[in-house]
Every structure is written in C-alpha cells, then in structure tokens.
TORKOL-4160 file (C-alpha; in steps of 0.2 Angstrom, whole numbers, padded with zeros to 4 digits, m for minus):
350
<pt num="1" X="1746" Y="1885" Z="1586"/>
<pt num="2" X="1738" Y="1879" Z="1570"/>
<pt num="3" X="1733" Y="1861" Z="1573"/>
<pt num="4" X="1726" Y="1856" Z="1556"/>
<pt num="5" X="1733" Y="1843" Z="1544"/>
<pt num="6" X="1719" Y="1845" Z="1532"/>
<pt num="7" X="1718" Y="1849" Z="1514"/>
<pt num="8" X="1717" Y="1867" Z="1518"/>
<pt num="9" X="1732" Y="1868" Z="1529"/>
<pt num="10" X="1742" Y="1857" Z="1517"/>
<pt num="11" X="1739" Y="1869" Z="1503"/>
<pt num="12" X="1744" Y="1884" Z="1515"/>
<pt num="13" X="1760" Y="1874" Z="1519"/>
<pt num="14" X="1764" Y="1871" Z="1501"/>
<pt num="15" X="1761" Y="1889" Z="1497"/>
<pt num="16" X="1773" Y="1894" Z="1511"/>
<pt num="17" X="1786" Y="1882" Z="1505"/>
<pt num="18" X="1785" Y="1889" Z="1487"/>
<pt num="19" X="1787" Y="1907" Z="1493"/>
<pt num="20" X="1801" Y="1902" Z="1505"/>
<pt num="21" X="1810" Y="1893" Z="1491"/>
<pt num="22" X="1808" Y="1909" Z="1480"/>
<pt num="23" X="1815" Y="1922" Z="1492"/>
<pt num="24" X="1825" Y="1912" Z="1504"/>
<pt num="25" X="1844" Y="1915" Z="1508"/>
<pt num="26" X="1855" Y="1900" Z="1508"/>
<pt num="27" X="1857" Y="1892" Z="1525"/>
<pt num="28" X="1875" Y="1886" Z="1528"/>
<pt num="29" X="1870" Y="1877" Z="1544"/>
<pt num="30" X="1865" Y="1859" Z="1542"/>
<pt num="31" X="1868" Y="1842" Z="1549"/>
<pt num="32" X="1885" Y="1835" Z="1547"/>
<pt num="33" X="1896" Y="1822" Z="1555"/>
<pt num="34" X="1902" Y="1826" Z="1572"/>
<pt num="35" X="1890" Y="1840" Z="1575"/>
<pt num="36" X="1872" Y="1840" Z="1583"/>
<pt num="37" X="1861" Y="1852" Z="1574"/>
<pt num="38" X="1846" Y="1857" Z="1584"/>
<pt num="39" X="1831" Y="1866" Z="1576"/>
<pt num="40" X="1822" Y="1877" Z="1589"/>
<pt num="41" X="1812" Y="1892" Z="1592"/>
<pt num="42" X="1822" Y="1908" Z="1594"/>
<pt num="43" X="1830" Y="1910" Z="1610"/>
<pt num="44" X="1822" Y="1895" Z="1618"/>
<pt num="45" X="1836" Y="1884" Z="1624"/>
<pt num="46" X="1848" Y="1888" Z="1638"/>
<pt num="47" X="1866" Y="1892" Z="1631"/>
<pt num="48" X="1874" Y="1886" Z="1647"/>
<pt num="49" X="1866" Y="1869" Z="1645"/>
<pt num="50" X="1872" Y="1867" Z="1628"/>
<pt num="51" X="1890" Y="1872" Z="1633"/>
<pt num="52" X="1889" Y="1859" Z="1648"/>
<pt num="53" X="1883" Y="1845" Z="1636"/>
<pt num="54" X="1897" Y="1849" Z="1624"/>
<pt num="55" X="1909" Y="1848" Z="1638"/>
<pt num="56" X="1903" Y="1832" Z="1645"/>
<pt num="57" X="1900" Y="1822" Z="1629"/>
<pt num="58" X="1913" Y="1830" Z="1617"/>
<pt num="59" X="1898" Y="1833" Z="1604"/>
<pt num="60" X="1898" Y="1850" Z="1596"/>
<pt num="61" X="1880" Y="1858" Z="1595"/>
<pt num="62" X="1874" Y="1870" Z="1583"/>
<pt num="63" X="1857" Y="1878" Z="1586"/>
<pt num="64" X="1847" Y="1885" Z="1571"/>
<pt num="65" X="1832" Y="1895" Z="1575"/>
<pt num="66" X="1815" Y="1899" Z="1568"/>
<pt num="67" X="1802" Y="1912" Z="1572"/>
<pt num="68" X="1786" Y="1905" Z="1566"/>
<pt num="69" X="1779" Y="1888" Z="1563"/>
<pt num="70" X="1777" Y="1891" Z="1544"/>
<pt num="71" X="1795" Y="1894" Z="1544"/>
<pt num="72" X="1799" Y="1878" Z="1553"/>
<pt num="73" X="1788" Y="1867" Z="1542"/>
<pt num="74" X="1794" Y="1875" Z="1526"/>
<pt num="75" X="1813" Y="1872" Z="1530"/>
<pt num="76" X="1809" Y="1855" Z="1536"/>
<pt num="77" X="1801" Y="1851" Z="1520"/>
<pt num="78" X="1814" Y="1860" Z="1509"/>
<pt num="79" X="1829" Y="1850" Z="1517"/>
<pt num="80" X="1823" Y="1836" Z="1528"/>
<pt num="81" X="1841" Y="1831" Z="1532"/>
<pt num="82" X="1847" Y="1848" Z="1538"/>
<pt num="83" X="1843" Y="1845" Z="1557"/>
<pt num="84" X="1846" Y="1831" Z="1569"/>
<pt num="85" X="1834" Y="1836" Z="1583"/>
<pt num="86" X="1819" Y="1848" Z="1583"/>
<pt num="87" X="1810" Y="1857" Z="1597"/>
<pt num="88" X="1792" Y="1860" Z="1591"/>
<pt num="89" X="1775" Y="1864" Z="1597"/>
<pt num="90" X="1762" Y="1850" Z="1600"/>
<pt num="91" X="1752" Y="1857" Z="1586"/>
<pt num="92" X="1764" Y="1852" Z="1573"/>
<pt num="93" X="1767" Y="1834" Z="1578"/>
<pt num="94" X="1752" Y="1826" Z="1569"/>
<pt num="95" X="1757" Y="1835" Z="1553"/>
<pt num="96" X="1775" Y="1830" Z="1554"/>
<pt num="97" X="1770" Y="1812" Z="1557"/>
<pt num="98" X="1758" Y="1813" Z="1542"/>
<pt num="99" X="1771" Y="1821" Z="1531"/>
<pt num="100" X="1783" Y="1807" Z="1536"/>
<pt num="101" X="1796" Y="1820" Z="1542"/>
<pt num="102" X="1799" Y="1813" Z="1559"/>
<pt num="103" X="1803" Y="1795" Z="1567"/>
<pt num="104" X="1800" Y="1787" Z="1584"/>
<pt num="105" X="1813" Y="1789" Z="1597"/>
<pt num="106" X="1822" Y="1773" Z="1602"/>
<pt num="107" X="1817" Y="1772" Z="1620"/>
<pt num="108" X="1832" Y="1760" Z="1624"/>
<pt num="109" X="1843" Y="1774" Z="1619"/>
<pt num="110" X="1835" Y="1787" Z="1631"/>
<pt num="111" X="1838" Y="1788" Z="1650"/>
<pt num="112" X="1826" Y="1798" Z="1661"/>
<pt num="113" X="1810" Y="1793" Z="1652"/>
<pt num="114" X="1803" Y="1786" Z="1668"/>
<pt num="115" X="1804" Y="1803" Z="1676"/>
<pt num="116" X="1792" Y="1811" Z="1663"/>
<pt num="117" X="1775" Y="1817" Z="1671"/>
<pt num="118" X="1761" Y="1805" Z="1664"/>
<pt num="119" X="1751" Y="1820" Z="1659"/>
<pt num="120" X="1764" Y="1824" Z="1646"/>
<pt num="121" X="1770" Y="1807" Z="1641"/>
<pt num="122" X="1756" Y="1802" Z="1629"/>
<pt num="123" X="1766" Y="1808" Z="1613"/>
<pt num="124" X="1779" Y="1795" Z="1617"/>
<pt num="125" X="1789" Y="1788" Z="1607"/>
<pt num="126" X="1786" Y="1801" Z="1594"/>
<pt num="127" X="1789" Y="1816" Z="1605"/>
<pt num="128" X="1798" Y="1819" Z="1622"/>
<pt num="129" X="1791" Y="1834" Z="1632"/>
<pt num="130" X="1803" Y="1849" Z="1634"/>
<pt num="131" X="1793" Y="1864" Z="1642"/>
<pt num="132" X="1774" Y="1867" Z="1645"/>
<pt num="133" X="1763" Y="1882" Z="1649"/>
<pt num="134" X="1746" Y="1889" Z="1649"/>
<pt num="135" X="1737" Y="1903" Z="1639"/>
<pt num="136" X="1728" Y="1916" Z="1650"/>
<pt num="137" X="1726" Y="1934" Z="1653"/>
<pt num="138" X="1737" Y="1948" Z="1661"/>
<pt num="139" X="1726" Y="1961" Z="1671"/>
<pt num="140" X="1730" Y="1978" Z="1677"/>
<pt num="141" X="1722" Y="1977" Z="1695"/>
<pt num="142" X="1721" Y="1996" Z="1696"/>
<pt num="143" X="1708" Y="1996" Z="1683"/>
<pt num="144" X="1700" Y="1978" Z="1683"/>
<pt num="145" X="1692" Y="1971" Z="1699"/>
<pt num="146" X="1702" Y="1956" Z="1707"/>
<pt num="147" X="1687" Y="1944" Z="1705"/>
<pt num="148" X="1687" Y="1945" Z="1686"/>
<pt num="149" X="1691" Y="1927" Z="1681"/>
<pt num="150" X="1680" Y="1925" Z="1665"/>
<pt num="151" X="1682" Y="1928" Z="1646"/>
<pt num="152" X="1666" Y="1939" Z="1648"/>
<pt num="153" X="1677" Y="1953" Z="1653"/>
<pt num="154" X="1682" Y="1956" Z="1635"/>
<pt num="155" X="1665" Y="1961" Z="1630"/>
<pt num="156" X="1662" Y="1973" Z="1645"/>
<pt num="157" X="1659" Y="1990" Z="1638"/>
<pt num="158" X="1669" Y="1997" Z="1653"/>
<pt num="159" X="1685" Y="1990" Z="1645"/>
<pt num="160" X="1681" Y="1996" Z="1627"/>
<pt num="161" X="1698" Y="1998" Z="1618"/>
<pt num="162" X="1708" Y="1991" Z="1633"/>
<pt num="163" X="1708" Y="1973" Z="1629"/>
<pt num="164" X="1720" Y="1963" Z="1617"/>
<pt num="165" X="1721" Y="1945" Z="1611"/>
<pt num="166" X="1736" Y="1936" Z="1604"/>
<pt num="167" X="1738" Y="1938" Z="1585"/>
<pt num="168" X="1735" Y="1920" Z="1582"/>
<pt num="169" X="1720" Y="1911" Z="1574"/>
<pt num="170" X="1717" Y="1897" Z="1587"/>
<pt num="171" X="1722" Y="1907" Z="1602"/>
<pt num="172" X="1711" Y="1922" Z="1598"/>
<pt num="173" X="1696" Y="1912" Z="1593"/>
<pt num="174" X="1697" Y="1901" Z="1609"/>
<pt num="175" X="1689" Y="1914" Z="1620"/>
<pt num="176" X="1675" Y="1917" Z="1607"/>
<pt num="177" X="1670" Y="1899" Z="1608"/>
<pt num="178" X="1672" Y="1898" Z="1627"/>
<pt num="179" X="1660" Y="1912" Z="1628"/>
<pt num="180" X="1647" Y="1902" Z="1619"/>
<pt num="181" X="1650" Y="1887" Z="1630"/>
<pt num="182" X="1659" Y="1877" Z="1617"/>
<pt num="183" X="1676" Y="1868" Z="1616"/>
<pt num="184" X="1690" Y="1878" Z="1607"/>
<pt num="185" X="1693" Y="1862" Z="1598"/>
<pt num="186" X="1675" Y="1861" Z="1591"/>
<pt num="187" X="1672" Y="1857" Z="1573"/>
<pt num="188" X="1653" Y="1859" Z="1574"/>
<pt num="189" X="1647" Y="1871" Z="1561"/>
<pt num="190" X="1632" Y="1877" Z="1571"/>
<pt num="191" X="1643" Y="1881" Z="1586"/>
<pt num="192" X="1656" Y="1890" Z="1575"/>
<pt num="193" X="1642" Y="1900" Z="1567"/>
<pt num="194" X="1635" Y="1905" Z="1584"/>
<pt num="195" X="1653" Y="1910" Z="1590"/>
<pt num="196" X="1655" Y="1921" Z="1575"/>
<pt num="197" X="1642" Y="1934" Z="1581"/>
<pt num="198" X="1652" Y="1935" Z="1597"/>
<pt num="199" X="1667" Y="1939" Z="1587"/>
<pt num="200" X="1659" Y="1953" Z="1579"/>
<pt num="201" X="1653" Y="1961" Z="1595"/>
<pt num="202" X="1670" Y="1959" Z="1602"/>
<pt num="203" X="1677" Y="1968" Z="1587"/>
<pt num="204" X="1664" Y="1982" Z="1590"/>
<pt num="205" X="1671" Y="1983" Z="1608"/>
<pt num="206" X="1688" Y="1988" Z="1602"/>
<pt num="207" X="1698" Y="1972" Z="1603"/>
<pt num="208" X="1715" Y="1973" Z="1596"/>
<pt num="209" X="1729" Y="1960" Z="1593"/>
<pt num="210" X="1748" Y="1958" Z="1597"/>
<pt num="211" X="1762" Y="1946" Z="1601"/>
<pt num="212" X="1764" Y="1939" Z="1618"/>
<pt num="213" X="1778" Y="1950" Z="1624"/>
<pt num="214" X="1770" Y="1965" Z="1616"/>
<pt num="215" X="1754" Y="1962" Z="1625"/>
<pt num="216" X="1762" Y="1961" Z="1642"/>
<pt num="217" X="1772" Y="1977" Z="1639"/>
<pt num="218" X="1755" Y="1986" Z="1634"/>
<pt num="219" X="1747" Y="1981" Z="1651"/>
<pt num="220" X="1763" Y="1986" Z="1660"/>
<pt num="221" X="1763" Y="2003" Z="1653"/>
<pt num="222" X="1745" Y="2006" Z="1656"/>
<pt num="223" X="1739" Y="2006" Z="1637"/>
<pt num="224" X="1729" Y="1990" Z="1640"/>
<pt num="225" X="1720" Y="1983" Z="1655"/>
<pt num="226" X="1717" Y="1965" Z="1650"/>
<pt num="227" X="1728" Y="1956" Z="1637"/>
<pt num="228" X="1730" Y="1937" Z="1632"/>
<pt num="229" X="1747" Y="1930" Z="1635"/>
<pt num="230" X="1757" Y="1915" Z="1640"/>
<pt num="231" X="1760" Y="1912" Z="1659"/>
<pt num="232" X="1779" Y="1910" Z="1657"/>
<pt num="233" X="1780" Y="1927" Z="1647"/>
<pt num="234" X="1770" Y="1935" Z="1660"/>
<pt num="235" X="1781" Y="1929" Z="1674"/>
<pt num="236" X="1797" Y="1934" Z="1664"/>
<pt num="237" X="1791" Y="1951" Z="1660"/>
<pt num="238" X="1780" Y="1956" Z="1675"/>
<pt num="239" X="1793" Y="1950" Z="1688"/>
<pt num="240" X="1781" Y="1949" Z="1702"/>
<pt num="241" X="1774" Y="1967" Z="1701"/>
<pt num="242" X="1759" Y="1967" Z="1713"/>
<pt num="243" X="1748" Y="1979" Z="1702"/>
<pt num="244" X="1747" Y="1965" Z="1689"/>
<pt num="245" X="1740" Y="1947" Z="1690"/>
<pt num="246" X="1737" Y="1933" Z="1678"/>
<pt num="247" X="1721" Y="1922" Z="1677"/>
<pt num="248" X="1716" Y="1907" Z="1668"/>
<pt num="249" X="1697" Y="1908" Z="1663"/>
<pt num="250" X="1685" Y="1898" Z="1672"/>
<pt num="251" X="1677" Y="1893" Z="1656"/>
<pt num="252" X="1693" Y="1884" Z="1651"/>
<pt num="253" X="1711" Y="1888" Z="1644"/>
<pt num="254" X="1724" Y="1880" Z="1633"/>
<pt num="255" X="1739" Y="1870" Z="1639"/>
<pt num="256" X="1753" Y="1872" Z="1627"/>
<pt num="257" X="1767" Y="1859" Z="1626"/>
<pt num="258" X="1784" Y="1860" Z="1617"/>
<pt num="259" X="1792" Y="1843" Z="1612"/>
<pt num="260" X="1808" Y="1836" Z="1606"/>
<pt num="261" X="1805" Y="1827" Z="1590"/>
<pt num="262" X="1818" Y="1817" Z="1579"/>
<pt num="263" X="1819" Y="1821" Z="1560"/>
<pt num="264" X="1817" Y="1805" Z="1550"/>
<pt num="265" X="1833" Y="1810" Z="1540"/>
<pt num="266" X="1843" Y="1815" Z="1556"/>
<pt num="267" X="1861" Y="1810" Z="1552"/>
<pt num="268" X="1866" Y="1811" Z="1571"/>
<pt num="269" X="1852" Y="1801" Z="1579"/>
<pt num="270" X="1864" Y="1794" Z="1593"/>
<pt num="271" X="1869" Y="1812" Z="1598"/>
<pt num="272" X="1850" Y="1818" Z="1597"/>
<pt num="273" X="1846" Y="1804" Z="1609"/>
<pt num="274" X="1860" Y="1809" Z="1621"/>
<pt num="275" X="1855" Y="1827" Z="1621"/>
<pt num="276" X="1837" Y="1823" Z="1625"/>
<pt num="277" X="1842" Y="1811" Z="1639"/>
<pt num="278" X="1853" Y="1825" Z="1646"/>
<pt num="279" X="1838" Y="1837" Z="1646"/>
<pt num="280" X="1828" Y="1824" Z="1655"/>
<pt num="281" X="1840" Y="1825" Z="1670"/>
<pt num="282" X="1830" Y="1834" Z="1684"/>
<pt num="283" X="1843" Y="1847" Z="1687"/>
<pt num="284" X="1845" Y="1851" Z="1668"/>
<pt num="285" X="1826" Y="1852" Z="1666"/>
<pt num="286" X="1825" Y="1864" Z="1680"/>
<pt num="287" X="1838" Y="1875" Z="1673"/>
<pt num="288" X="1828" Y="1877" Z="1657"/>
<pt num="289" X="1813" Y="1882" Z="1668"/>
<pt num="290" X="1823" Y="1894" Z="1678"/>
<pt num="291" X="1828" Y="1903" Z="1662"/>
<pt num="292" X="1812" Y="1903" Z="1653"/>
<pt num="293" X="1799" Y="1903" Z="1667"/>
<pt num="294" X="1790" Y="1888" Z="1660"/>
<pt num="295" X="1786" Y="1872" Z="1669"/>
<pt num="296" X="1795" Y="1856" Z="1663"/>
<pt num="297" X="1788" Y="1838" Z="1663"/>
<pt num="298" X="1802" Y="1830" Z="1673"/>
<pt num="299" X="1798" Y="1823" Z="1691"/>
<pt num="300" X="1811" Y="1828" Z="1704"/>
<pt num="301" X="1816" Y="1844" Z="1695"/>
<pt num="302" X="1807" Y="1855" Z="1707"/>
<pt num="303" X="1821" Y="1853" Z="1720"/>
<pt num="304" X="1832" Y="1863" Z="1708"/>
<pt num="305" X="1820" Y="1877" Z="1704"/>
<pt num="306" X="1822" Y="1895" Z="1710"/>
<pt num="307" X="1814" Y="1897" Z="1727"/>
<pt num="308" X="1802" Y="1910" Z="1720"/>
<pt num="309" X="1796" Y="1898" Z="1706"/>
<pt num="310" X="1794" Y="1882" Z="1716"/>
<pt num="311" X="1777" Y="1886" Z="1723"/>
<pt num="312" X="1772" Y="1899" Z="1710"/>
<pt num="313" X="1753" Y="1896" Z="1706"/>
<pt num="314" X="1755" Y="1904" Z="1689"/>
<pt num="315" X="1769" Y="1893" Z="1683"/>
<pt num="316" X="1762" Y="1877" Z="1692"/>
<pt num="317" X="1743" Y="1879" Z="1692"/>
<pt num="318" X="1734" Y="1868" Z="1705"/>
<pt num="319" X="1728" Y="1851" Z="1699"/>
<pt num="320" X="1710" Y="1857" Z="1701"/>
<pt num="321" X="1714" Y="1871" Z="1690"/>
<pt num="322" X="1723" Y="1861" Z="1677"/>
<pt num="323" X="1707" Y="1850" Z="1675"/>
<pt num="324" X="1700" Y="1865" Z="1665"/>
<pt num="325" X="1715" Y="1865" Z="1653"/>
<pt num="326" X="1715" Y="1857" Z="1636"/>
<pt num="327" X="1728" Y="1855" Z="1623"/>
<pt num="328" X="1723" Y="1861" Z="1606"/>
<pt num="329" X="1718" Y="1847" Z="1594"/>
<pt num="330" X="1716" Y="1846" Z="1575"/>
<pt num="331" X="1699" Y="1854" Z="1569"/>
<pt num="332" X="1700" Y="1847" Z="1552"/>
<pt num="333" X="1691" Y="1857" Z="1538"/>
<pt num="334" X="1684" Y="1868" Z="1552"/>
<pt num="335" X="1700" Y="1878" Z="1552"/>
<pt num="336" X="1694" Y="1888" Z="1538"/>
<pt num="337" X="1680" Y="1894" Z="1548"/>
<pt num="338" X="1691" Y="1898" Z="1562"/>
<pt num="339" X="1702" Y="1909" Z="1550"/>
<pt num="340" X="1686" Y="1918" Z="1544"/>
<pt num="341" X="1681" Y="1922" Z="1562"/>
<pt num="342" X="1699" Y="1928" Z="1566"/>
<pt num="343" X="1699" Y="1939" Z="1550"/>
<pt num="344" X="1682" Y="1946" Z="1554"/>
<pt num="345" X="1688" Y="1952" Z="1571"/>
<pt num="346" X="1701" Y="1963" Z="1564"/>
<pt num="347" X="1696" Y="1982" Z="1564"/>
<pt num="348" X="1700" Y="1982" Z="1545"/>
<pt num="349" X="1686" Y="1969" Z="1542"/>
<pt num="350" X="1672" Y="1982" Z="1545"/>
C-alpha cells in the first residue's frame, strides 16, 4: 500500500517499468471497440456479475488481472490505452492523477452515486468506491488471552517467534509507529527515528512476514498465534471457527479502500460508466461482498447480504470502532525511512 508520489517512488516506478519492458511477455488483451477491458487485482470481481452485465447490456467484458501495484502501474504507463476501467487501491490514486493516467468520471453518466456512503465518497469524481476493509490481527484464542487488543502483544516475550506481519512496507511499519503513539502516516523524522528502535526489538522477538492468506493459514494450523491480515481474508478463510478471533488494535488501524478509476485513454468510456453504475446497484454491490467478504459502500446493499454477514462485526466494525481507523496517506520523502525500518526488521538484517 505504497502511498508516495515523491521523487523516490517515481524513481522506483520508472525502474519497475524498465524491468517490465525488458522481460515482459506480449499482452494480447487490450481495449478495442465493442469490448470493455477491466484491469483488476487477481480474482477480485465476481464472474457471475460480469456475465449478468454482458447479458443485460450486450457489452462484452474482458478482465485483465495484476498481482502487485508495481505491475499495475508499470502496465498502465507502458500502454495507457490498453484498459477502459481499473479497480485500484486508494494508495495509487494520487499517483495516477499526478501522472495524468486517469480522468474524472462524468457524474451525469453514472447512476447510483447518491447511494454511496459519505465516508467513501470523498474521492469523487476521480474514483468510485468498490469494496473496503480493515487491517487487523488474527489470534489463536487457545494461546492468546481474549482481552488482547493492542499491538503491544507483538513485543511480548511469551509470543516470541509466534507473530507475523504482512510483507508490506506500510502495513508492517504501522504497528511500530502505533506502539510509539504516532500516526502511521507521520513524516516527522524524530517520530520515525524513535519508531526504529521498536522495530529492532520486534525483530529480536522473532517477528516474521507473509502474505495475508498465508498469515491466516499459519495461525489456523498452529504455527503462529498472532498474525496481521485483512478482515475479509480472515472471514473467508477462518469461516467462523470459534478458536480464532480478529481484532483491530486500540491504538489505531488502517481502513483500505478499492476504487473504480477511469483511464484517461479509455476507448470505451460509455461502457465503463455503465459497468460502474451496474456495480452501484445495491443487489450487485452485495453480491461482490458476499463473494469476497469485504464491505461495500452502497447504501441499501445490506438487504441482499448473506444472513451471517449482515451483522458481522468483523466485516462491519461499529462506528465507534471505525473512528480509530484511518486511510493511508502519502508520506512524501519519509517513505525512504519507512523502507529502511521495514528492511531492518527482517531477520537477514542482523
């Protein structure tokens, strides 16, 4: 969830583009007349919804998938006209605007905008919310007391070698900053320097790193006792097993949002607007939530949710809880320091 559009990040993106161009395989999928080409995370759009949209509108849809944000940005810069609609993390929107790769949606061509929850409407007209979730921790309740609700548990010697963070700079550094009482969006060099010592002590307590599904699996099989993950992935994989729970740290947590964005060079803008409008229907938004276990931002969709999800506090944190949540923001040149802290936490950095 890299939020920086600074010189450092721009250099990294340029380097990624050069490497991608050097080693890439040809991509036959690209925007063409009569077909809506959507660029999206891997397996993150209900195939039944696509089929229903095609049947209703007569518009053919092709979904091209990416696995990392580096890949997403590289391909967009390589061929800006390849896609008609993108589903992208909130963290990339500032960069996409800065690089002039996206354009505003035409609100007059969208229906259902009035149903968007105000909390997630602030990116309009540049971006329309798709799904949202939170970053927290999965816990094995057989090993960890049920009253643990703090990032401090990561430093507890009782859990040495039994904790894991996401293998992502911003996500992994966030608990370090929170332990010091700082925002995980801080760019204050004094605060960041103070956080670095906490990172080193966490490394010495045997912290490890993994992807979100892997973290869930390691807690589920007893290898780990506390692991950072996303609420939707926890719900999807844990499937209500009572020996596990998910908590959002009392010190604060990240709210992550995925958005529809419109490429500036989109060749099928009308079809893109129609697809976004289709997804803003409450019953369609609920289908995506039912499939991926993440909340959507469409009012009225709750009537179409699975019964076990409607009042699920992991999927829908209480408003009092959400007040502790914050979206990641650009930290400018401080991102280099975040990267340094992240690297220092790895066992190989000893």
